C-alpha positions as CSV (number, residue, x, y, z in Angstrom):
1,M,95.0,91.4,93.6
2,G,93.9,87.9,94.2
3,T,96.5,87.3,96.9
4,Q,95.4,90.5,98.6
5,M,91.8,89.4,98.7
6,L,92.8,85.9,100.1
7,V,95.0,87.4,102.8
8,I,92.3,89.9,104.0
9,M,89.6,87.3,104.2
10,A,91.9,84.7,105.9
11,V,93.1,87.2,108.5
12,C,89.6,88.4,109.3
13,T,88.2,84.9,109.6
14,F,91.1,83.7,111.7
15,G,90.8,86.7,114.0
16,G,87.1,86.0,114.4
17,Y,87.8,82.3,115.1
18,E,90.3,83.2,117.8
19,I,88.0,85.7,119.4
20,D,85.2,83.1,119.5
21,K,87.6,80.5,121.0
22,W,88.7,83.0,123.6
23,L,85.2,83.9,124.6
24,A,84.1,80.2,124.5
25,W,80.7,81.0,122.9
26,K,78.6,78.2,121.4
27,F,77.6,80.3,118.3
28,P,80.6,81.5,116.3
29,L,79.4,85.1,116.1
30,F,82.7,86.9,115.6
31,T,83.9,84.3,113.0
32,L,80.8,85.0,111.0
33,L,80.9,88.8,111.4
34,L,84.6,89.2,110.7
35,S,84.6,86.8,107.7
36,L,81.7,88.8,106.2
37,F,83.6,92.0,106.9
38,G,86.7,90.5,105.3
39,I,84.8,89.7,102.2
40,A,83.3,93.2,102.0
41,A,86.7,94.8,102.6
42,A,88.5,92.6,100.0
43,L,85.8,93.4,97.4
44,Y,86.0,97.1,98.1
45,L,89.7,97.2,97.8
46,S,89.7,95.1,94.7
47,I,87.1,97.3,93.0
48,K,88.9,100.4,94.0
49,D,92.2,99.1,92.6
50,F,90.5,97.9,89.4
51,L,88.9,101.4,88.8
52,R,92.2,103.1,89.5
53,M,93.9,100.9,86.9
54,N,91.2,101.6,84.4
55,T,91.5,105.4,84.8
56,K,95.3,105.2,84.4
57,K,94.9,103.3,81.1
58,K,92.5,105.9,79.7
59,E,94.9,108.8,80.3
């Protein structure tokens, strides 16, 4: 689960960095937005997996 979170955040941040580099903007807008999106997506998937594991243990 930790590796999944790390990979999601790294891929999103790297993608944002590359988009900003390609657009040659002074402010790293896509790096910021995609890194925040990666954090949110990683947390969502981790919580979803954790809740799924919890419900399987109760059954």
